[in-house]
Structures are given as C-alpha cells and as structure tokens.
PAVOFI-368850 format. One record per atom (N, C-alpha, C): residue number from 1; residue in one letter; atom name; x, y, z. Coordinates in steps of 0.2 Angstrom, whole numbers, m for minus. Layout:
% residues N
k=NUM; r=a; a=CA; u=X; v=Y; w=Z
...
***
This chain:
% residues 114
k=1; r=s; a=N; u=55; v=m86; w=m72
k=1; r=s; a=CA; u=54; v=m82; w=m65
k=1; r=s; a=C; u=56; v=m92; w=m62
k=2; r=d; a=N; u=61; v=m89; w=m56
k=2; r=d; a=CA; u=63; v=m96; w=m53
k=2; r=d; a=C; u=58; v=m98; w=m45
k=3; r=q; a=N; u=53; v=m92; w=m45
k=3; r=q; a=CA; u=48; v=m95; w=m40
k=3; r=q; a=C; u=45; v=m101; w=m44
k=4; r=q; a=N; u=45; v=m105; w=m36
k=4; r=q; a=CA; u=40; v=m111; w=m38
k=4; r=q; a=C; u=32; v=m109; w=m35
k=5; r=s; a=N; u=28; v=m113; w=m39
k=5; r=s; a=CA; u=23; v=m113; w=m37
k=5; r=s; a=C; u=20; v=m121; w=m34
k=6; r=g; a=N; u=13; v=m121; w=m31
k=6; r=g; a=CA; u=11; v=m127; w=m32
k=6; r=g; a=C; u=12; v=m130; w=m22
k=7; r=g; a=N; u=14; v=m135; w=m22
k=7; r=g; a=CA; u=14; v=m138; w=m15
k=7; r=g; a=C; u=18; v=m137; w=m10
k=8; r=d; a=N; u=22; v=m130; w=m11
k=8; r=d; a=CA; u=25; v=m128; w=m7
k=8; r=d; a=C; u=23; v=m124; w=m1
k=9; r=s; a=N; u=20; v=m125; w=5
k=9; r=s; a=CA; u=17; v=m122; w=7
k=9; r=s; a=C; u=22; v=m117; w=15
k=10; r=v; a=N; u=25; v=m117; w=14
k=10; r=v; a=CA; u=30; v=m114; w=17
k=10; r=v; a=C; u=31; v=m105; w=16
k=11; r=s; a=N; u=29; v=m101; w=20
k=11; r=s; a=CA; u=29; v=m95; w=18
k=11; r=s; a=C; u=35; v=m91; w=17
k=12; r=d; a=N; u=38; v=m88; w=13
k=12; r=d; a=CA; u=44; v=m83; w=15
k=12; r=d; a=C; u=41; v=m76; w=17
k=13; r=f; a=N; u=43; v=m76; w=23
k=13; r=f; a=CA; u=41; v=m69; w=25
k=13; r=f; a=C; u=42; v=m64; w=24
k=14; r=y; a=N; u=51; v=m65; w=18
k=14; r=y; a=CA; u=51; v=m59; w=16
k=14; r=y; a=C; u=51; v=m57; w=9
k=15; r=a; a=N; u=45; v=m61; w=6
k=15; r=a; a=CA; u=44; v=m60; w=0
k=15; r=a; a=C; u=36; v=m55; w=0
k=16; r=e; a=N; u=39; v=m52; w=m7
k=16; r=e; a=CA; u=35; v=m45; w=m6
k=16; r=e; a=C; u=27; v=m44; w=m9
k=17; r=q; a=N; u=25; v=m44; w=m7
k=17; r=q; a=CA; u=16; v=m45; w=m8
k=17; r=q; a=C; u=14; v=m38; w=m9
k=18; r=t; a=N; u=13; v=m39; w=m17
k=18; r=t; a=CA; u=9; v=m33; w=m20
k=18; r=t; a=C; u=m1; v=m35; w=m22
k=19; r=v; a=N; u=m2; v=m30; w=m24
k=19; r=v; a=CA; u=m8; v=m31; w=m27
k=19; r=v; a=C; u=m7; v=m25; w=m33
k=20; r=v; a=N; u=m12; v=m27; w=m38
k=20; r=v; a=CA; u=m12; v=m22; w=m43
k=20; r=v; a=C; u=m20; v=m17; w=m43
k=21; r=v; a=N; u=m21; v=m11; w=m41
k=21; r=v; a=CA; u=m27; v=m8; w=m41
k=21; r=v; a=C; u=m29; v=m6; w=m50
k=22; r=d; a=N; u=m35; v=m8; w=m51
k=22; r=d; a=CA; u=m37; v=m5; w=m58
k=22; r=d; a=C; u=m41; v=1; w=m56
k=23; r=l; a=N; u=m39; v=7; w=m61
k=23; r=l; a=CA; u=m42; v=13; w=m59
k=23; r=l; a=C; u=m46; v=15; w=m65
k=24; r=g; a=N; u=m47; v=10; w=m69
k=24; r=g; a=CA; u=m51; v=12; w=m76
k=24; r=g; a=C; u=m46; v=15; w=m81
k=25; r=g; a=N; u=m50; v=16; w=m86
k=25; r=g; a=CA; u=m47; v=19; w=m93
k=25; r=g; a=C; u=m40; v=16; w=m94
k=26; r=g; a=N; u=m37; v=12; w=m94
k=26; r=g; a=CA; u=m32; v=8; w=m93
k=26; r=g; a=C; u=m27; v=10; w=m90
k=27; r=n; a=N; u=m30; v=13; w=m83
k=27; r=n; a=CA; u=m25; v=15; w=m78
k=27; r=n; a=C; u=m23; v=11; w=m73
k=28; r=k; a=N; u=m19; v=7; w=m68
k=28; r=k; a=CA; u=m19; v=2; w=m66
k=28; r=k; a=C; u=m11; v=8; w=m61
k=29; r=a; a=N; u=m11; v=5; w=m53
k=29; r=a; a=CA; u=m8; v=5; w=m50
k=29; r=a; a=C; u=m5; v=m1; w=m44
k=30; r=t; a=N; u=2; v=m1; w=m43
k=30; r=t; a=CA; u=3; v=m6; w=m39
k=30; r=t; a=C; u=5; v=m4; w=m34
k=31; r=l; a=N; u=2; v=m7; w=m26
k=31; r=l; a=CA; u=5; v=m5; w=m20
k=31; r=l; a=C; u=8; v=m13; w=m19
k=32; r=r; a=N; u=12; v=m13; w=m12
k=32; r=r; a=CA; u=14; v=m19; w=m8
k=32; r=r; a=C; u=14; v=m17; w=m2
k=33; r=k; a=N; u=13; v=m24; w=1
k=33; r=k; a=CA; u=13; v=m23; w=9
k=33; r=k; a=C; u=17; v=m20; w=12
k=34; r=l; a=N; u=15; v=m18; w=18
k=34; r=l; a=CA; u=21; v=m14; w=22
k=34; r=l; a=C; u=25; v=m19; w=27
k=35; r=t; a=N; u=31; v=m16; w=28
k=35; r=t; a=CA; u=37; v=m21; w=34
k=35; r=t; a=C; u=31; v=m18; w=40
k=36; r=y; a=N; u=35; v=m23; w=44
k=36; r=y; a=CA; u=31; v=m20; w=52
k=36; r=y; a=C; u=36; v=m13; w=53
k=37; r=g; a=N; u=41; v=m13; w=51
k=37; r=g; a=CA; u=46; v=m5; w=54
k=37; r=g; a=C; u=41; v=m1; w=50
k=38; r=e; a=N; u=38; v=m1; w=45
k=38; r=e; a=CA; u=36; v=5; w=40
k=38; r=e; a=C; u=28; v=5; w=42
k=39; r=f; a=N; u=27; v=0; w=44
k=39; r=f; a=CA; u=19; v=0; w=46
k=39; r=f; a=C; u=19; v=3; w=53
k=40; r=s; a=N; u=24; v=2; w=60
k=40; r=s; a=CA; u=24; v=6; w=64
k=40; r=s; a=C; u=26; v=12; w=65
k=41; r=e; a=N; u=30; v=14; w=59
k=41; r=e; a=CA; u=31; v=21; w=59
k=41; r=e; a=C; u=25; v=25; w=56
k=42; r=i; a=N; u=22; v=21; w=52
k=42; r=i; a=CA; u=18; v=27; w=50
k=42; r=i; a=C; u=9; v=27; w=58
k=43; r=l; a=N; u=11; v=21; w=60
k=43; r=l; a=CA; u=7; v=21; w=66
k=43; r=l; a=C; u=8; v=28; w=70
k=44; r=s; a=N; u=15; v=28; w=72
k=44; r=s; a=CA; u=17; v=32; w=77
k=44; r=s; a=C; u=17; v=38; w=73
k=45; r=a; a=N; u=17; v=41; w=67
k=45; r=a; a=CA; u=16; v=49; w=65
k=45; r=a; a=C; u=8; v=50; w=63
k=46; r=a; a=N; u=4; v=46; w=64
k=46; r=a; a=CA; u=m3; v=46; w=63
k=46; r=a; a=C; u=m5; v=47; w=71
k=47; r=r; a=N; u=m4; v=46; w=75
k=47; r=r; a=CA; u=m5; v=46; w=84
k=47; r=r; a=C; u=m6; v=52; w=85
k=48; r=l; a=N; u=m13; v=56; w=86
k=48; r=l; a=CA; u=m13; v=63; w=90
k=48; r=l; a=C; u=m12; v=61; w=97
k=49; r=a; a=N; u=m12; v=69; w=99
k=49; r=a; a=CA; u=m11; v=69; w=106
k=49; r=a; a=C; u=m14; v=64; w=111
k=50; r=g; a=N; u=m22; v=64; w=111
k=50; r=g; a=CA; u=m25; v=60; w=115
k=50; r=g; a=C; u=m23; v=53; w=113
k=51; r=g; a=N; u=m18; v=51; w=109
k=51; r=g; a=CA; u=m20; v=44; w=108
k=51; r=g; a=C; u=m24; v=40; w=103
k=52; r=e; a=N; u=m26; v=45; w=100
k=52; r=e; a=CA; u=m33; v=42; w=93
k=52; r=e; a=C; u=m27; v=44; w=88
k=53; r=i; a=N; u=m29; v=41; w=82
k=53; r=i; a=CA; u=m26; v=40; w=75
k=53; r=i; a=C; u=m30; v=46; w=72
k=54; r=d; a=N; u=m24; v=47; w=68
k=54; r=d; a=CA; u=m27; v=51; w=61
k=54; r=d; a=C; u=m29; v=47; w=55
k=55; r=g; a=N; u=m35; v=44; w=55
k=55; r=g; a=CA; u=m38; v=39; w=51
k=55; r=g; a=C; u=m35; v=42; w=44
k=56; r=v; a=N; u=m34; v=49; w=42
k=56; r=v; a=CA; u=m34; v=51; w=36
k=56; r=v; a=C; u=m26; v=51; w=35
k=57; r=k; a=N; u=m24; v=52; w=38
k=57; r=k; a=CA; u=m15; v=53; w=36
k=57; r=k; a=C; u=m13; v=45; w=37
k=58; r=y; a=N; u=m18; v=42; w=40
k=58; r=y; a=CA; u=m14; v=36; w=43
k=58; r=y; a=C; u=m15; v=30; w=36
k=59; r=s; a=N; u=m21; v=30; w=32
k=59; r=s; a=CA; u=m21; v=26; w=25
k=59; r=s; a=C; u=m18; v=31; w=20
k=60; r=r; a=N; u=m17; v=38; w=20
k=60; r=r; a=CA; u=m15; v=41; w=14
k=60; r=r; a=C; u=m6; v=38; w=17
k=61; r=k; a=N; u=m3; v=38; w=22
k=61; r=k; a=CA; u=5; v=36; w=22
k=61; r=k; a=C; u=5; v=27; w=19
k=62; r=q; a=N; u=m2; v=24; w=21
k=62; r=q; a=CA; u=0; v=17; w=19
k=62; r=q; a=C; u=0; v=17; w=13
k=63; r=a; a=N; u=m2; v=22; w=7
k=63; r=a; a=CA; u=m4; v=21; w=m1
k=63; r=a; a=C; u=4; v=26; w=m2
k=64; r=e; a=N; u=5; v=28; w=1
k=64; r=e; a=CA; u=11; v=33; w=m3
k=64; r=e; a=C; u=19; v=30; w=m1
k=65; r=m; a=N; u=18; v=25; w=6
k=65; r=m; a=CA; u=23; v=23; w=7
k=65; r=m; a=C; u=23; v=14; w=5
k=66; r=g; a=N; u=19; v=11; w=1
k=66; r=g; a=CA; u=18; v=6; w=m1
k=66; r=g; a=C; u=16; v=7; w=m8
k=67; r=l; a=N; u=17; v=13; w=m12
k=67; r=l; a=CA; u=15; v=15; w=m21
k=67; r=l; a=C; u=23; v=11; w=m24
k=68; r=v; a=N; u=21; v=6; w=m27
k=68; r=v; a=CA; u=28; v=5; w=m31
k=68; r=v; a=C; u=27; v=7; w=m38
k=69; r=a; a=N; u=23; v=6; w=m43
k=69; r=a; a=CA; u=23; v=9; w=m48
k=69; r=a; a=C; u=15; v=10; w=m52
k=70; r=w; a=N; u=15; v=13; w=m56
k=70; r=w; a=CA; u=8; v=16; w=m59
k=70; r=w; a=C; u=10; v=16; w=m67
k=71; r=e; a=N; u=2; v=14; w=m70
k=71; r=e; a=CA; u=3; v=16; w=m78
k=71; r=e; a=C; u=m3; v=17; w=m79
k=72; r=g; a=N; u=m5; v=20; w=m86
k=72; r=g; a=CA; u=m10; v=22; w=m89
k=72; r=g; a=C; u=m9; v=31; w=m92
k=73; r=p; a=N; u=m14; v=30; w=m96
k=73; r=p; a=CA; u=m15; v=36; w=m98
k=73; r=p; a=C; u=m16; v=44; w=m93
k=74; r=g; a=N; u=m19; v=42; w=m88
k=74; r=g; a=CA; u=m20; v=44; w=m84
k=74; r=g; a=C; u=m17; v=48; w=m80
k=75; r=f; a=N; u=m11; v=44; w=m79
k=75; r=f; a=CA; u=m3; v=47; w=m76
k=75; r=f; a=C; u=1; v=52; w=m79
k=76; r=g; a=N; u=m3; v=53; w=m87
k=76; r=g; a=CA; u=2; v=58; w=m90
k=76; r=g; a=C; u=10; v=56; w=m90
k=77; r=g; a=N; u=13; v=51; w=m90
k=77; r=g; a=CA; u=20; v=50; w=m90
k=77; r=g; a=C; u=24; v=51; w=m82
k=78; r=k; a=N; u=20; v=54; w=m79
k=78; r=k; a=CA; u=24; v=55; w=m71
k=78; r=k; a=C; u=26; v=49; w=m67
k=79; r=p; a=N; u=31; v=50; w=m66
k=79; r=p; a=CA; u=32; v=44; w=m62
k=79; r=p; a=C; u=29; v=43; w=m55
k=80; r=a; a=N; u=28; v=38; w=m52
k=80; r=a; a=CA; u=25; v=37; w=m45
k=80; r=a; a=C; u=27; v=37; w=m41
k=81; r=t; a=N; u=27; v=44; w=m37
k=81; r=t; a=CA; u=32; v=47; w=m32
k=81; r=t; a=C; u=27; v=51; w=m28
k=82; r=v; a=N; u=29; v=51; w=m21
k=82; r=v; a=CA; u=24; v=54; w=m16
k=82; r=v; a=C; u=20; v=59; w=m17
k=83; r=e; a=N; u=25; v=65; w=m22
k=83; r=e; a=CA; u=24; v=72; w=m23
k=83; r=e; a=C; u=17; v=70; w=m29
k=84; r=n; a=N; u=17; v=65; w=m33
k=84; r=n; a=CA; u=14; v=65; w=m38
k=84; r=n; a=C; u=7; v=62; w=m37
k=85; r=f; a=N; u=9; v=58; w=m31
k=85; r=f; a=CA; u=3; v=54; w=m28
k=85; r=f; a=C; u=m2; v=59; w=m24
k=86; r=r; a=N; u=m1; v=63; w=m19
k=86; r=r; a=CA; u=m4; v=68; w=m19
k=86; r=r; a=C; u=m7; v=74; w=m22
k=87; r=a; a=N; u=m4; v=73; w=m29
k=87; r=a; a=CA; u=m6; v=78; w=m32
k=87; r=a; a=C; u=m14; v=75; w=m37
k=88; r=l; a=N; u=m15; v=69; w=m35
k=88; r=l; a=CA; u=m19; v=65; w=m39
k=88; r=l; a=C; u=m26; v=67; w=m38
k=89; r=p; a=N; u=m31; v=64; w=m41
k=89; r=p; a=CA; u=m39; v=69; w=m40
k=89; r=p; a=C; u=m41; v=64; w=m32
k=90; r=v; a=N; u=m46; v=68; w=m27
k=90; r=v; a=CA; u=m46; v=66; w=m20
k=90; r=v; a=C; u=m50; v=57; w=m24
k=91; r=r; a=N; u=m54; v=57; w=m27
k=91; r=r; a=CA; u=m56; v=50; w=m30
k=91; r=r; a=C; u=m51; v=44; w=m31
k=92; r=i; a=N; u=m46; v=46; w=m35
k=92; r=i; a=CA; u=m42; v=41; w=m36
k=92; r=i; a=C; u=m37; v=40; w=m31
k=93; r=g; a=N; u=m34; v=46; w=m26
k=93; r=g; a=CA; u=m31; v=43; w=m21
k=93; r=g; a=C; u=m35; v=42; w=m16
k=94; r=n; a=N; u=m42; v=41; w=m14
k=94; r=n; a=CA; u=m46; v=35; w=m10
k=94; r=n; a=C; u=m44; v=31; w=m12
k=95; r=k; a=N; u=m46; v=30; w=m18
k=95; r=k; a=CA; u=m46; v=23; w=m19
k=95; r=k; a=C; u=m39; v=18; w=m18
k=96; r=l; a=N; u=m33; v=22; w=m21
k=96; r=l; a=CA; u=m27; v=19; w=m17
k=96; r=l; a=C; u=m25; v=17; w=m11
k=97; r=a; a=N; u=m28; v=24; w=m6
k=97; r=a; a=CA; u=m28; v=23; w=0
k=97; r=a; a=C; u=m33; v=17; w=5
k=98; r=t; a=N; u=m39; v=18; w=0
k=98; r=t; a=CA; u=m42; v=11; w=2
k=98; r=t; a=C; u=m41; v=5; w=1
k=99; r=a; a=N; u=m36; v=4; w=m6
k=99; r=a; a=CA; u=m32; v=m2; w=m8
k=99; r=a; a=C; u=m27; v=m4; w=m2
k=100; r=a; a=N; u=m24; v=1; w=1
k=100; r=a; a=CA; u=m17; v=2; w=2
k=100; r=a; a=C; u=m19; v=m3; w=9
k=101; r=a; a=N; u=m23; v=2; w=14
k=101; r=a; a=CA; u=m26; v=m1; w=19
k=101; r=a; a=C; u=m29; v=m8; w=20
k=102; r=t; a=N; u=m33; v=m10; w=13
k=102; r=t; a=CA; u=m33; v=m17; w=16
k=102; r=t; a=C; u=m28; v=m20; w=13
k=103; r=l; a=N; u=m26; v=m20; w=11
k=103; r=l; a=CA; u=m18; v=m22; w=10
k=103; r=l; a=C; u=m15; v=m25; w=18
k=104; r=n; a=N; u=m16; v=m20; w=20
k=104; r=n; a=CA; u=m13; v=m19; w=27
k=104; r=n; a=C; u=m15; v=m23; w=31
k=105; r=q; a=N; u=m22; v=m23; w=32
k=105; r=q; a=CA; u=m27; v=m23; w=38
k=105; r=q; a=C; u=m23; v=m28; w=42
k=106; r=d; a=N; u=m22; v=m34; w=41
k=106; r=d; a=CA; u=m17; v=m38; w=45
k=106; r=d; a=C; u=m13; v=m40; w=46
k=107; r=v; a=N; u=m9; v=m33; w=46
k=107; r=v; a=CA; u=0; v=m33; w=47
k=107; r=v; a=C; u=0; v=m35; w=56
k=108; r=s; a=N; u=m6; v=m32; w=57
k=108; r=s; a=CA; u=m5; v=m33; w=66
k=108; r=s; a=C; u=m7; v=m41; w=69
k=109; r=e; a=N; u=m10; v=m43; w=65
k=109; r=e; a=CA; u=m13; v=m49; w=67
k=109; r=e; a=C; u=m8; v=m55; w=63
k=110; r=d; a=N; u=m2; v=m55; w=59
k=110; r=d; a=CA; u=2; v=m59; w=55
k=110; r=d; a=C; u=5; v=m63; w=60
k=111; r=e; a=N; u=7; v=m61; w=68
k=111; r=e; a=CA; u=10; v=m64; w=72
k=111; r=e; a=C; u=7; v=m70; w=74
k=112; r=g; a=N; u=12; v=m76; w=74
k=112; r=g; a=CA; u=8; v=m83; w=77
k=112; r=g; a=C; u=3; v=m86; w=71
k=113; r=n; a=N; u=1; v=m82; w=65
k=113; r=n; a=CA; u=m2; v=m87; w=63
k=113; r=n; a=C; u=3; v=m89; w=56
k=114; r=a; a=N; u=9; v=m90; w=57
k=114; r=a; a=CA; u=13; v=m92; w=52
k=114; r=a; a=C; u=11; v=m98; w=49
***
C-alpha cells in the first residue's frame, strides 16, 4: 500500500472512510461514509410533506447507499446489493442501518472542522 501513516495530519477530503461491522458467526459487512451529494439526496428522499424526516427510510437508505461488501456464511454467497440488503432479517438490517447512521452522523458537522 502506498498510503502513509503517522505524522501527516493533512486529511484528504476524498479519501473513502469505511467501517467493518461484525455481525457475529463469522459474518461482517463493510460500510462507507457517504458523500455530501449522496447524503443530501437521502435527506431529500426521506423528507415527509410536513418537513419531518422519515427516520426508518433515512437510516435504511444510508446503509443501502453506503454498503460496500459483505462476507460470511450467513450471506449464502449472495452479492451485497440493495435488493439482497432489503431481504436480510430485520435484526441484521437494523444493525447495519444503525452502523451507517453512526458513521454518517457527523456529515453535517464536517464543514469548518477540517
């Protein structure tokens, strides 16, 4: 890898940030942090008529858009697609949606903190 680690404190705004979520039983999924464009698209899509946010759709879409890969016997060799994500058991889907929300929670706070 040609990535440097250590004393370089300059952050690359375009470097992809990911998190690996341990789902137990040798299963894990990788999620990436969303871009500004993706995040604002999700926010718009989840906005209800009165201006409130549909929290379920909001967190589900963050996981769907941020899903990079998954591995383990629980996935039965199926690829990490939106369709397959939606077919997961509720417990697993919720775990990934929560992890995605946590990963992206500072998106709106990033500006000015570079």
